[in-house]
C-alpha positions in Angstrom: -57.6 2.1 -139.7 -55.8 2.7 -136.5 -55.8 6.5 -137.1 -59.5 6.4 -137.8 -60.1 4.6 -134.5 -58.0 7.2 -132.7 -60.1 10.0 -134.2 -63.3 8.3 -133.1 -62.0 7.8 -129.6 -60.9 11.5 -129.4 -64.3 12.7 -130.7 -66.1 10.5 -128.1 -64.0 11.8 -125.3 -64.7 15.4 -126.4 -68.5 14.8 -126.5 -68.3 13.2 -123.0 -66.3 16.2 -121.6 -68.9 18.7 -123.0 -71.8 16.8 -121.5 -70.0 16.5 -118.1 -69.3 20.3 -118.1 -72.9 21.1 -119.0 -74.4 18.6 -116.5 -72.0 20.0 -113.8 -73.2 23.6 -114.5 -76.8 22.5 -114.2 -76.2 20.6 -111.0 -74.5 23.7 -109.5 -77.4 25.8 -110.6 -80.0 23.4 -109.1 -78.0 23.3 -105.9 -78.5 27.1 -105.7 -82.1 26.9 -106.8 -83.7 27.9 -103.5 -81.7 31.1 -103.3 -82.2 31.9 -107.0 -86.0 31.4 -106.6 -86.1 33.8 -103.7 -84.2 36.4 -105.8 -86.4 35.8 -108.9 -89.6 36.4 -106.9 -88.2 39.9 -106.1 -87.4 40.9 -109.6 -90.1 43.3 -110.9 -91.8 43.0 -114.3 -89.7 44.8 -116.9 -86.6 44.9 -114.8 -83.3 44.4 -116.6 -80.5 44.1 -114.1 -76.8 44.1 -114.9 -74.0 41.7 -113.7 -74.4 40.2 -110.3 -74.0 37.1 -108.2 -77.0 35.2 -107.0 -76.8 31.9 -105.0 -73.1 31.8 -105.6 -73.4 32.0 -109.4 -72.5 34.8 -111.7 -74.9 36.3 -114.2 -74.3 38.9 -116.8 -78.0 40.0 -116.9 -81.2 39.2 -115.1 -84.5 40.2 -116.6 -88.2 39.6 -116.1 -90.8 39.5 -118.9 -94.3 38.2 -118.6 -93.5 36.5 -115.2 -90.4 34.7 -116.6 -87.1 35.6 -115.0 -84.1 34.8 -117.3 -80.7 34.6 -115.7 -78.2 35.1 -118.6 -74.8 33.6 -117.8 -73.0 34.7 -121.0 -72.8 34.4 -124.8 -71.3 31.8 -127.1 -70.9 32.8 -130.7 -73.3 35.8 -130.2 -76.0 33.5 -128.7 -76.9 34.1 -125.0 -77.4 31.2 -122.6 -78.4 30.7 -119.0 -81.4 29.6 -117.0 -85.0 30.7 -116.6 -87.5 30.6 -113.7 -91.0 30.3 -114.9 -93.6 29.5 -112.2 -96.5 29.8 -114.7 -95.5 27.1 -117.1 -93.6 26.7 -120.3 -91.5 29.9 -120.8 -91.4 29.4 -124.6 -95.1 29.8 -124.7 -95.1 32.9 -122.4 -92.3 34.6 -124.3 -93.3 33.6 -127.9 -93.7 37.1 -129.2 -91.3 39.0 -126.9 -88.4 40.8 -128.7 -85.4 40.9 -126.3 -83.1 43.0 -128.5 -82.7 44.6 -131.9 -81.6 41.2 -133.1 -84.3 38.6 -133.2 -83.7 35.7 -130.8 -85.2 32.2 -131.0 -85.5 31.0 -127.4 -85.0 27.3 -126.5 -85.9 26.1 -123.1 -85.3 22.7 -121.5 -87.1 21.8 -118.3 -84.7 21.0 -115.4 -86.7 20.8 -112.2 -89.8 22.6 -110.7 -90.1 26.0 -112.3 -86.5 26.0 -113.6 -85.4 25.6 -117.2 -82.1 25.9 -119.1 -82.2 28.6 -121.7 -80.4 29.3 -125.0 -81.1 32.1 -127.4 -80.0 31.8 -131.0 -79.8 34.5 -133.7 
């Protein structure tokens, strides 16, 4: 019973650590939001830009499709993640039938603040 309690405590600590890291990244992103928005406004439709730093944050790729600018930070298990700026509303609706690569991606967006969303693509 004591071992089971230890496993539960360890699992709870791991979940709390993951949530803290995620929330810390989002706070950092939102702290840079003004600079990132200025940059996003200058990205032309269809642009696909390579690695760069914007607002003190590193991104592997930045692209604009249908008015949505996606800031890809990286990939986990072949699934890209990052943030999106979408001043015209829900980016999932705007990008519903856009193919981003040879591999189909299902896009998931979670509203953060204003026109900013967290973004995850899954294959």
